[in-house]
BAPA-385836 format. One record per residue: residue in one letter; x, y, z of N, C-alpha, C in turn. Coordinates in steps of 0.05 Angstrom, whole numbers. Each point is the difference from the previous one (the first is absolute). Example, Ala and Ser with C-alpha at 12.3 -4.5 7.8 and 13.67 -1.06 7.14 Angstrom:
BEGIN
[node "a", [264, -114, 156], [-18, 24, 0], [18, 24, 0]]
[node "s", [-7, 21, -14], [16, 24, 1], [-15, 22, 14]]
% end
This chain:
BEGIN
[node "m", [-117, -1250, 325], [-11, -18, -35], [35, 24, -6]]
[node "d", [12, -23, -18], [30, 15, -8], [4, 25, -25]]
[node "q", [4, 20, 4], [-11, 12, -25], [14, -4, -17]]
[node "e", [-4, 1, -26], [16, -2, -27], [18, 21, -7]]
[node "s", [23, -9, 1], [28, 11, -19], [-9, 17, -18]]
[node "q", [-7, 34, 13], [4, 15, -27], [20, 16, -11]]
[node "p", [0, -12, -27], [27, 10, -15], [14, 22, 4]]
[node "q", [17, 12, 5], [12, 32, 10], [2, 14, -26]]
[node "e", [-14, 22, 13], [4, 14, -29], [16, 30, 1]]
[node "q", [10, -2, -22], [37, 3, -14], [-15, 39, 6]]
[node "n", [23, 0, 18], [3, 48, 2], [-1, 16, -22]]
[node "p", [-13, 2, -19], [12, 16, -25], [18, 22, 17]]
[node "n", [-6, 8, 18], [37, 21, 7], [21, -26, 3]]
[node "q", [13, -15, -6], [22, -23, 0], [10, 1, -27]]
[node "n", [29, 13, 18], [17, 4, -38], [14, -39, 7]]
[node "f", [7, 12, -32], [21, -39, -1], [14, 23, -17]]
[node "e", [17, -21, 10], [18, 2, -26], [2, -14, -28]]
[node "a", [14, 9, -19], [-3, 6, -19], [31, -16, -3]]
[node "k", [3, -22, -11], [23, -12, -18], [15, 11, -25]]
[node "i", [9, 24, -1], [11, -3, -31], [19, -12, -11]]
[node "i", [-5, -22, -29], [19, -17, 8], [9, 23, -35]]
[node "k", [24, -3, 10], [13, 19, -36], [11, -19, -35]]
[node "p", [-13, 5, -8], [3, -17, -25], [24, -9, -8]]
[node "k", [15, -20, -13], [28, 0, 0], [6, 15, -22]]
[node "k", [23, 8, 3], [13, 10, -27], [14, -10, -12]]
[node "s", [-2, -5, -25], [13, -23, -32], [29, 10, 0]]
[node "f", [8, -11, -7], [31, -11, -6], [-4, 36, -13]]
[node "k", [-4, 9, -21], [11, 17, -17], [-15, 36, 15]]
[node "q", [-20, -5, 18], [1, 26, 17], [14, 7, 26]]
[node "t", [27, -29, 1], [8, 4, 28], [25, 10, -13]]
[node "v", [8, -14, -38], [23, 16, -6], [7, 27, 2]]
[node "y", [-36, 6, -12], [4, 29, -10], [2, 27, 28]]
[node "d", [-20, -20, 18], [9, 21, 30], [30, -3, 10]]
[node "f", [21, -17, -13], [19, 6, 11], [18, 10, -22]]
[node "y", [-8, 1, -13], [6, 7, -31], [-1, 43, 11]]
[node "d", [-32, 4, 8], [-19, 29, -5], [31, -5, 34]]
[node "k", [-6, 1, 15], [20, -3, 33], [27, 7, 0]]
[node "k", [11, -25, -7], [26, 0, 14], [24, -1, -37]]
[node "y", [-11, 22, -12], [13, 15, -18], [25, 7, 9]]
[node "k", [11, 9, 24], [25, 14, 1], [22, -32, 4]]
[node "i", [-23, -19, 13], [23, -9, 17], [9, -27, -27]]
[node "l", [-15, 2, -14], [0, -11, -36], [26, 9, -6]]
[node "l", [9, 31, 5], [21, 13, -22], [13, -9, 1]]
[node "v", [4, -15, 26], [26, -8, 11], [24, -25, -28]]
[node "i", [-30, -15, -7], [5, -18, -20], [16, 8, -26]]
[node "p", [-3, 23, -11], [18, 16, -20], [24, -7, -6]]
[node "f", [-7, 25, 26], [26, 15, 16], [23, -12, 3]]
[node "l", [-13, -28, 10], [17, -23, 2], [15, -19, -16]]
[node "m", [-16, -9, -11], [4, 3, -27], [22, 17, -20]]
[node "l", [1, 20, 3], [23, 21, -12], [22, -1, 4]]
[node "a", [-6, 0, 32], [26, -5, 19], [10, -25, -6]]
[node "i", [3, -21, 1], [-1, -31, -2], [15, 4, -30]]
[node "s", [-14, 15, -20], [14, 3, -42], [19, 11, 18]]
[node "l", [9, 32, 3], [18, 9, -1], [19, -7, 18]]
[node "a", [-5, -18, 15], [20, -21, 17], [20, -18, -21]]
[node "i", [-18, -20, -14], [9, -14, -28], [20, 7, -14]]
[node "l", [-10, 38, 5], [5, 12, -24], [34, 12, 8]]
[node "g", [-1, 2, 21], [14, 21, 10], [30, -30, 2]]
[node "f", [-7, -18, -1], [18, -26, 9], [18, -8, -18]]
[node "k", [-22, 5, -29], [13, -13, -26], [16, 13, -5]]
[node "f", [-6, 26, 1], [17, 29, 0], [30, -1, 16]]
[node "a", [-4, -3, 25], [14, -1, 12], [31, -24, 0]]
[node "t", [-9, -28, -14], [13, -23, -9], [10, 1, -20]]
[node "t", [-27, 9, -27], [12, 4, -27], [6, 23, -16]]
[node "g", [-9, 27, 10], [1, 24, -10], [-20, 0, -16]]
[node "e", [-15, -18, -5], [-32, 28, -19], [-17, -24, 20]]
[node "i", [-28, 14, -19], [-21, -6, 16], [-27, -15, -24]]
[node "i", [21, 7, -32], [-17, -22, -9], [8, -25, -18]]
[node "p", [4, -22, 1], [8, -22, -9], [5, 7, -34]]
[node "r", [18, -1, -11], [-6, 4, -21], [9, -15, -23]]
[node "d", [-15, -12, -22], [10, -18, -12], [18, 13, -28]]
[node "v", [10, -24, -18], [34, 11, -14], [-24, 25, -16]]
[node "s", [-20, -5, -17], [-8, 22, -1], [3, 27, 9]]
[node "l", [1, 5, 18], [9, 25, 18], [26, 9, 9]]
[node "k", [20, -22, 3], [29, 2, 8], [13, -7, -28]]
[node "g", [-16, -23, -4], [29, 4, -31], [2, -40, 11]]
[node "g", [19, -14, -21], [-3, -14, -5], [-6, -23, -11]]
[node "v", [-11, -38, -5], [-5, -4, -27], [-26, -9, 0]]
[node "i", [-4, -11, -9], [-27, -34, -2], [4, -9, -23]]
[node "l", [6, -26, 8], [1, -33, -11], [-27, 2, -5]]
[node "t", [-11, 0, -20], [-34, -22, -6], [13, -29, -14]]
[node "i", [-9, -17, 6], [16, -29, -9], [-40, -23, -9]]
[node "p", [-4, 5, -23], [-15, -27, -4], [-2, -32, 27]]
[node "y", [-17, 5, 13], [22, -43, 12], [-44, -5, 9]]
[node "q", [4, -18, -5], [-25, -12, 15], [1, -27, 5]]
[node "g", [-27, -7, 18], [3, -22, 14], [6, 5, 27]]
[node "d", [7, 0, 29], [1, -11, 33], [24, 11, 2]]
[node "f", [3, 37, 17], [29, 11, -2], [-7, 13, 37]]
[node "d", [9, 7, 4], [12, 3, 30], [17, 26, -6]]
[node "s", [-31, 27, 9], [19, 28, -3], [21, 5, 18]]
[node "e", [-13, -7, 28], [10, 10, 30], [40, -14, -4]]
[node "s", [-5, -23, -14], [32, -16, 7], [12, 18, -23]]
[node "l", [-13, 3, -21], [20, 11, -14], [11, 25, 7]]
[node "e", [-14, 22, 15], [6, 25, 4], [16, -13, 29]]
[node "s", [3, -18, 20], [8, 2, 14], [20, -14, -13]]
[node "y", [16, -6, -13], [19, -17, -24], [23, 18, -10]]
[node "l", [-16, 22, -7], [10, 24, -15], [6, 25, 19]]
[node "s", [-15, -12, 14], [12, 20, 24], [20, -2, 17]]
[node "s", [7, -22, 7], [28, -4, 12], [20, 9, -11]]
[node "k", [-4, -10, -40], [19, 1, -21], [-1, 37, -9]]
[node "f", [-12, 5, 12], [3, 32, -11], [-8, 17, 37]]
[node "s", [8, 5, 12], [2, 1, 24], [1, 25, 8]]
[node "q", [22, 15, -13], [-17, 27, -7], [-23, 10, -16]]
[node "n", [-10, -9, -10], [-29, 19, -25], [-15, -16, 13]]
[node "d", [-23, 14, -4], [-23, -9, 13], [-11, -3, -23]]
[node "v", [-13, -34, -4], [-6, -20, -13], [-38, 2, -3]]
[node "g", [-7, -1, -11], [-33, -25, -7], [-10, -8, -23]]
[node "v", [-15, -23, 15], [-11, -18, -28], [-20, -2, 6]]
[node "r", [-23, 5, -27], [-17, -13, -2], [-7, -6, -24]]
[node "v", [-31, -27, -4], [-6, -8, -6], [-15, -5, -29]]
[node "l", [-14, 8, -28], [-6, 17, -12], [-21, -23, -2]]
[node "k", [-33, 2, 2], [-9, -16, 6], [-29, 11, -31]]
[node "d", [-10, -29, -6], [-25, 13, -19], [-26, -24, -2]]
[node "f", [-24, 8, -1], [-27, -2, 14], [22, -22, 34]]
[node "g", [7, -2, 17], [15, -9, 12], [21, -24, -7]]
[node "r", [20, 5, -16], [14, -39, -12], [23, 29, -7]]
[node "s", [12, -7, 6], [41, 21, 8], [7, -5, -33]]
[node "i", [14, 19, -15], [10, 3, -20], [19, 11, -6]]
[node "g", [-2, 10, 28], [34, 10, -3], [17, 10, 34]]
[node "i", [22, 9, 7], [12, 14, 14], [9, 27, -12]]
[node "i", [-1, 14, 20], [12, 37, 5], [23, -10, 20]]
[node "v", [17, 18, 0], [27, -6, 17], [12, 36, -3]]
[node "e", [-13, 16, 25], [25, 20, 10], [19, 19, 7]]
[node "a", [16, 2, -6], [18, 4, 17], [10, 26, 0]]
[node "d", [3, 15, 27], [23, 30, -12], [32, 2, 0]]
[node "i", [-7, -13, -30], [34, 9, -13], [-7, 7, -11]]
[node "i", [32, 12, -10], [5, 22, -10], [2, -8, -39]]
[node "p", [-13, 4, -13], [-3, -7, -25], [27, 9, -24]]
[node "e", [14, 1, 13], [24, -2, -23], [17, -14, 24]]
[node "n", [6, -12, 29], [7, -29, -1], [-7, -27, 1]]
[node "e", [26, -16, 1], [6, -35, -18], [-19, -15, 23]]
[node "q", [-9, 21, 27], [-9, -17, -1], [-38, -20, -1]]
[node "i", [5, 23, -24], [-40, -7, -14], [10, -32, -6]]
[node "d", [24, -15, -20], [-1, -11, -10], [8, -18, 22]]
[node "l", [4, 1, 32], [12, -17, 19], [-28, 1, 9]]
[node "l", [-21, 10, 0], [-26, -4, 10], [-18, -13, -17]]
[node "m", [0, 1, -15], [5, -15, -37], [-3, -43, 14]]
[node "a", [21, 0, -1], [14, -27, 9], [-9, -2, 34]]
[node "e", [-7, 7, 8], [-1, -6, 29], [-32, -13, 0]]
[node "v", [-17, 22, -10], [-28, -6, -15], [8, -18, -14]]
[node "g", [10, -12, -14], [-9, -35, -17], [17, -14, 6]]
[node "n", [28, 2, 18], [-8, -25, 19], [-18, -12, 21]]
[node "n", [-14, 16, 2], [-13, 0, 30], [-28, -15, -15]]
[node "l", [-9, 3, -17], [-20, 2, -16], [0, -27, -14]]
[node "g", [31, -13, -14], [14, -17, -14], [-6, 4, -36]]
[node "i", [-6, 22, -6], [11, 11, -27], [12, 10, -12]]
[node "d", [0, 17, -17], [24, 13, -21], [-25, 19, -2]]
[node "i", [15, 33, 13], [-27, 18, -15], [19, 14, -14]]
[node "s", [18, -5, -17], [11, 16, -20], [-18, -11, -21]]
[node "t", [-12, -32, -5], [-10, -16, -20], [-31, 6, 4]]
[node "t", [-4, 24, 10], [-38, -2, 6], [7, 33, -8]]
[node "e", [-32, 2, -2], [-15, 24, -5], [3, 17, 24]]
[node "y", [8, 13, -1], [7, 10, 37], [-6, 40, -4]]
[node "g", [-2, 8, 13], [5, 24, 3], [-1, 17, 15]]
[node "l", [21, 20, 9], [18, 18, 6], [-2, 38, -7]]
[node "e", [-21, -1, 29], [0, 25, 1], [22, 22, 21]]
[node "t", [23, 13, -8], [14, 11, 3], [-4, 35, 20]]
[node "v", [-1, -3, 24], [-9, 42, 4], [21, 5, 12]]
[node "g", [17, 30, -7], [19, 7, 17], [-10, 11, 26]]
[node "s", [17, -9, 25], [8, 36, 15], [-21, 16, 4]]
[node "s", [22, 12, -25], [-9, 34, -7], [-21, -1, 3]]
[node "l", [-12, -19, -25], [-33, 2, -10], [-19, -1, 21]]
[node "g", [2, -27, 9], [-23, -12, 29], [2, 28, 19]]
[node "e", [35, 11, 11], [-21, 21, 19], [3, 13, -16]]
[node "s", [-4, 22, -30], [-18, 21, -7], [-29, -16, 1]]
[node "f", [-9, -24, -4], [-16, -5, -3], [-18, 1, 24]]
[node "f", [17, -3, 21], [-8, -9, 20], [-18, 35, 16]]
[node "n", [25, 24, -2], [-11, 13, 11], [-16, 19, -16]]
[node "e", [-4, -2, -27], [-20, 9, -25], [-34, -6, 13]]
[node "a", [-1, -23, 11], [-24, -11, 3], [-11, 5, 31]]
[node "l", [26, 9, 28], [-4, 16, 24], [3, 16, -7]]
[node "k", [0, 27, -20], [2, 19, -6], [-31, 13, -8]]
[node "a", [-10, -25, -22], [-37, -7, -3], [-16, -6, 24]]
[node "l", [14, -10, 11], [-18, -11, 27], [-3, 24, 19]]
[node "l", [25, 10, 7], [-13, 25, 6], [-21, 28, 0]]
[node "i", [23, 0, -25], [-20, 20, -16], [-41, -4, -2]]
[node "a", [-7, -17, -5], [-34, -2, 3], [1, -14, 34]]
[node "f", [23, 1, 19], [-18, -1, 22], [-1, 27, 11]]
[node "v", [25, 26, -11], [-2, 33, 8], [-32, 15, -13]]
[node "f", [-6, -23, -17], [-12, 26, -17], [-35, -25, 0]]
[node "m", [-9, -19, 3], [-10, -6, 23], [-10, 12, 29]]
[node "g", [22, 15, 15], [-14, 0, 24], [-6, 25, -9]]
[node "l", [15, 28, -24], [-4, 27, -7], [-26, -2, 3]]
[node "v", [-10, -26, -9], [-38, -5, -16], [-10, -1, 29]]
[node "i", [11, -4, 13], [-14, -14, 20], [-10, 22, 28]]
[node "f", [24, 24, -8], [4, 18, 14], [-20, 29, -12]]
[node "i", [1, -5, -20], [-11, 23, -12], [-24, -6, 1]]
[node "y", [-20, -31, 3], [-37, -11, -11], [1, 9, 23]]
[node "f", [11, -10, 25], [-16, 1, 32], [8, 27, 0]]
[node "r", [23, 13, 15], [13, 18, 5], [7, 8, 27]]
[node "t", [-6, -27, 14], [-3, -6, 26], [28, -18, 8]]
[node "i", [16, 4, 26], [22, -19, 5], [0, -21, -3]]
[node "v", [-14, -4, 30], [-12, -30, 13], [-12, -18, -20]]
[node "p", [-13, 16, -24], [-9, -27, -4], [5, -8, -21]]
[node "s", [20, 11, -23], [20, -2, -19], [23, -22, 1]]
[node "v", [11, 19, 31], [23, -21, 14], [-7, -29, -4]]
[node "a", [-35, -7, 19], [-1, -19, 6], [-10, -18, -35]]
[node "i", [7, 10, -8], [-4, -7, -31], [16, -18, -10]]
[node "i", [23, 16, 6], [39, 6, -6], [1, -21, 13]]
[node "l", [3, 0, 19], [16, -25, 25], [-18, -40, -12]]
[node "a", [-20, 4, 1], [-15, -24, -6], [8, 3, -25]]
[node "a", [15, 16, -30], [8, -18, -14], [39, -6, -1]]
[node "v", [7, 20, 23], [29, -2, -1], [5, -39, 21]]
[node "s", [-29, 4, 13], [-4, -23, 20], [6, -27, -17]]
[node "d", [-28, 6, -30], [6, -32, -8], [22, 6, -10]]
[node "m", [14, 14, -16], [28, -15, -10], [34, -1, 22]]
[node "v", [-18, 9, 13], [39, -2, 20], [-7, -34, 13]]
[node "v", [-33, -17, 3], [-6, -16, 6], [8, -29, -32]]
[node "a", [-17, 10, -4], [12, -9, -28], [25, -5, -3]]
[node "l", [19, 22, 1], [31, -3, -12], [17, -25, 33]]
[node "a", [-20, 15, 16], [7, -28, 16], [-4, -27, 6]]
[node "v", [-18, -3, -10], [-13, -33, -10], [10, -18, -15]]
[node "i", [12, 22, -21], [21, -3, -23], [29, -12, 12]]
[node "n", [5, 15, 23], [34, 8, -4], [-14, -32, 26]]
[node "i", [-8, -11, 17], [-7, -24, 24], [3, -18, -31]]
[node "f", [-12, -8, -29], [-12, -9, -8], [27, -3, -28]]
[node "q", [31, 17, 7], [15, 4, -16], [-14, -1, -31]]
[node "i", [-8, 11, -6], [-17, 5, -26], [18, 24, -17]]
[node "k", [6, -7, -16], [17, 13, -10], [-26, 23, -19]]
[node "i", [17, 33, -4], [-23, 12, -13], [16, 2, -41]]
[node "g", [-10, 6, -7], [2, 10, -22], [-7, 23, -21]]
[node "t", [-7, 11, -23], [-17, 19, 0], [-27, -5, 4]]
[node "a", [-9, -28, 0], [-36, -4, -13], [8, 6, 33]]
[node "g", [16, -4, 25], [2, 10, 29], [-21, 29, 5]]
[node "i", [23, 15, -15], [-1, 27, 9], [-25, 16, -13]]
[node "a", [-11, -18, -34], [-30, 13, -12], [-17, -12, 30]]
[node "a", [-1, -29, 11], [-16, -2, 17], [-7, 18, 24]]
[node "f", [18, 16, 10], [-4, 20, 28], [-9, 10, -7]]
[node "l", [-6, 18, -36], [0, 20, -13], [-47, 12, 0]]
[node "m", [3, -33, 1], [-29, -10, -5], [-5, -4, 34]]
[node "l", [10, -15, 7], [3, 1, 33], [-13, 25, 13]]
[node "i", [14, 30, -15], [1, 27, 15], [-48, 0, -7]]
[node "g", [6, -8, -34], [-27, 22, -8], [-27, -18, 27]]
[node "y", [10, -34, -9], [-26, -17, 29], [4, 16, 22]]
[node "s", [14, -4, 12], [1, 9, 27], [-18, 34, -1]]
[node "v", [17, 10, -12], [-20, 41, -3], [-35, -10, 3]]
[node "d", [-9, -17, -26], [-19, -1, -9], [-28, -9, 22]]
[node "t", [18, -16, 16], [-25, 2, 28], [10, 5, 13]]
[node "d", [11, 29, 8], [14, 8, 22], [-15, 31, -3]]
[node "v", [-2, 11, -30], [-14, 19, -5], [-25, -8, 2]]
[node "l", [-22, -13, -15], [-22, -17, 3], [-19, 13, 34]]
[node "l", [22, -27, 9], [-11, 12, 40], [1, 24, 8]]
[node "t", [27, 20, -11], [0, 25, 11], [-21, 19, -7]]
[node "v", [-1, 1, -23], [-25, 5, -20], [-27, 2, 10]]
[node "r", [-7, -26, 6], [-37, -14, 2], [10, 15, 41]]
[node "v", [28, 3, 14], [-12, 1, 21], [4, 31, 11]]
[node "l", [10, 18, -13], [10, 23, 0], [-21, 14, -21]]
[node "k", [-3, 2, -17], [-28, 14, -15], [-17, 0, -4]]
[node "r", [-11, -36, 8], [-25, -6, 1], [-17, 19, 31]]
[node "k", [-25, 0, -9], [0, 11, 26], [-18, -20, 19]]
[node "e", [-20, -13, -16], [-31, -19, -5], [19, -21, 29]]
[node "g", [-17, -19, 13], [-4, -10, 32], [26, 4, 15]]
[node "t", [8, -10, 14], [27, 1, 20], [18, -10, -6]]
[node "v", [18, 20, 6], [28, -20, -9], [2, -31, -1]]
[node "m", [9, -8, 18], [-10, -30, -13], [-16, -16, -5]]
[node "d", [-28, 10, -15], [-9, -5, -21], [12, 5, -24]]
[node "r", [7, 20, 10], [18, 2, -41], [25, -19, -1]]
[node "i", [21, 9, 26], [23, -28, 2], [-13, -25, -9]]
[node "m", [-18, -13, 11], [-12, -34, -7], [-8, 10, -38]]
[node "s", [-9, 21, -10], [-11, 5, -32], [22, -5, -8]]
[node "s", [34, 18, 5], [13, -7, -6], [14, -34, 2]]
[node "v", [5, -9, 19], [2, -23, -1], [-13, -23, -12]]
[node "n", [-15, 5, -10], [-22, -17, -12], [3, 11, -31]]
[node "t", [15, 18, -15], [4, 5, -22], [37, -6, -9]]
[node "g", [12, 3, 15], [24, 2, -5], [13, -42, 16]]
[node "m", [-9, -1, 19], [5, -27, -2], [0, -16, -13]]
[node "t", [-29, 12, -23], [-18, -22, -23], [33, 7, -25]]
[node "m", [4, 13, -6], [26, 13, -10], [26, -3, 1]]
[node "t", [3, -13, 30], [23, -15, 7], [-4, -29, -15]]
[node "l", [-8, -2, 15], [-3, -36, 0], [-13, -17, -22]]
[node "t", [-11, 25, -24], [-4, -12, -25], [37, -1, -13]]
[node "g", [5, 20, 3], [39, 5, -5], [6, -21, 2]]
[node "i", [4, -14, 35], [9, -19, 7], [-1, -20, -9]]
[node "v", [-29, -3, -13], [-17, -26, -10], [23, -6, -30]]
[node "a", [6, 19, -15], [0, -4, -28], [25, 2, 12]]
[node "i", [22, 9, 7], [27, 6, 11], [13, -35, 3]]
[node "i", [-19, -16, 17], [3, -30, 6], [2, -7, -31]]
[node "i", [-28, 8, -3], [-4, -32, -29], [25, 14, -24]]
[node "a", [15, 28, -3], [22, 5, -13], [25, -4, 9]]
[node "l", [-2, -17, 22], [29, -12, 17], [0, -22, -19]]
[node "l", [-36, -15, 17], [5, -32, -20], [-3, -8, -21]]
[node "v", [-9, 19, -12], [0, -19, -30], [23, 8, -22]]
[node "t", [16, 33, 10], [35, 12, -11], [10, -19, -8]]
[node "q", [15, 2, -26], [32, -20, 1], [19, 31, -2]]
[node "s", [-14, 18, 3], [28, 27, -8], [7, -5, 32]]
[node "e", [28, 7, 4], [11, 9, 34], [-4, 33, -5]]
[node "i", [8, 11, -25], [-15, 33, 12], [-24, -1, 11]]
[node "i", [-18, -9, -19], [-37, 1, 17], [11, -5, 27]]
[node "k", [8, -24, 9], [-4, -5, 32], [17, 20, 4]]
[node "q", [26, 8, 2], [4, 17, 14], [-15, 26, 9]]
[node "i", [-19, 5, -29], [-12, 24, 9], [-22, -10, 13]]
[node "m", [-19, -23, 1], [-25, 3, 18], [-6, -18, 26]]
[node "l", [32, -5, -8], [13, -1, 40], [7, 17, 17]]
[node "i", [10, 24, -7], [0, 26, 9], [-38, 14, 6]]
[node "l", [-2, -1, -19], [-26, 8, -1], [-10, -11, 11]]
[node "l", [-2, -22, 16], [-17, -21, 9], [0, 0, 39]]
[node "i", [40, 4, -10], [4, 13, 39], [-8, 25, 10]]
[node "g", [9, 21, -20], [-21, 22, -2], [-28, 1, 2]]
[node "l", [-18, -21, -2], [-30, 10, -2], [0, -7, 32]]
[node "l", [8, -17, 2], [-15, -18, 25], [16, 21, 18]]
[node "a", [30, 13, 5], [5, 13, 8], [-24, 22, 8]]
[node "d", [-9, 21, -25], [-20, 14, 8], [-19, -1, 4]]
[node "l", [-14, -25, 8], [-32, -10, 24], [18, 20, 20]]
[node "v", [20, -2, 5], [13, -2, 38], [-7, 28, -4]]
[node "n", [25, 13, -18], [5, 32, -4], [-27, 13, -2]]
[node "t", [-19, -5, -27], [-22, 22, -10], [-26, -4, 32]]
[node "w", [-2, -28, 1], [-24, -4, 24], [12, 0, 23]]
[node "i", [14, 7, 15], [1, -8, 27], [29, 25, 4]]
[node "q", [8, 2, -9], [32, 34, -6], [-26, 10, -2]]
[node "n", [-6, 16, -25], [-4, 16, -7], [-23, 13, 8]]
[node "v", [-22, -22, 1], [-24, 1, 14], [2, 21, 35]]
[node "g", [19, -15, -1], [4, 3, 37], [17, 37, 6]]
[node "l", [12, -1, -25], [11, 32, 6], [-20, 24, -2]]
[node "l", [-15, -13, -33], [-22, 15, -1], [-14, 15, 25]]
[node "r", [-11, -27, 10], [-16, -1, 23], [20, 22, 21]]
[node "l", [22, 4, 12], [15, 15, 20], [-11, 16, -11]]
[node "y", [2, 11, -24], [-5, 23, -19], [-20, 15, 8]]
[node "i", [-16, -17, -11], [-26, 11, -12], [-14, 7, 48]]
[node "e", [11, -20, 23], [-4, 12, 15], [12, 26, 19]]
[node "r", [29, -3, -10], [13, 23, 3], [-4, 24, 0]]
[node "r", [-35, 6, -35], [-1, 17, 1], [-27, 13, 19]]
[node "r", [-15, -20, -7], [-22, 2, 16], [-9, 22, 26]]
[node "k", [44, -17, 15], [-16, 15, 38], [10, 20, -8]]
[node "k", [20, 9, -29], [6, 25, -2], [-25, 24, -11]]
[node "g", [-22, -13, -6], [-23, 9, -6], [2, 15, -35]]
[node "k", [21, -29, -19], [12, 19, -22], [-26, -15, -14]]
[node "p", [-7, 3, -35], [-27, -14, -16], [39, -15, -4]]
[node "i", [-14, -26, -10], [6, -34, -13], [10, 11, -21]]
% end
């Protein structure tokens, strides 16, 4: 008689390998881990950006003798404003005038009101007392097919010595503002590395903005100098926020304090960028456009210089002090 097969009893002592499935990291967590662990590698980005910007400025100085492209208000010349409506090719007129005045720097802009052309602005670094002003007006009239003498044109002249004086005074104001900013930073933090990191971030923002301006051949006037003064404040604001939270506060880990700063600082900067973009889109003033454009370039650079460069330098500073057994 066949015996019925009996189910085999499990050995209670038998070990079973448990397969551990690790949960897949979210994109946000992946970015956080990379930002936390690879901050030394990330430092290459801002320093490479700074090196490229310095190289651009160095090339500009070697070829032109200056690193700040100045308009008529800062180096002297004439500004001719002509009422003109209809289709108009500013690049064609600028090329035409540049060929006629090859020894001078000539620029042409369109004056608009609610998107409609209402005038033309011609700038040239011509000596105001020179008869070339009449020749310039004649050439502009010939190209446009109008008699400028019969129109209600505007002519603004700035002497070369006066323009140079404006430029020197503006640079002095910028330098004084920067020096006093540095003194306040050193007095408040009383430590070299964090203070230098803040100042370096501000310098980097300005150098990058100046390099981009040179690349796109944007001429800076007195409004542009004012924009750089404003950029110092914007840059230092986020860097001070970061440094205070990381060094002065004690709750949470260093990375927790950094992320808290990122949340607040990024909100501040992105809000400023959005407001600047809106201003660029709606304003008709060339002065406001120049200020907004410089601020936009500087704030975009500040995102890298504050949240990568300054964060990395602060973390290196904290690690070095911990290795030496010193308090943060």
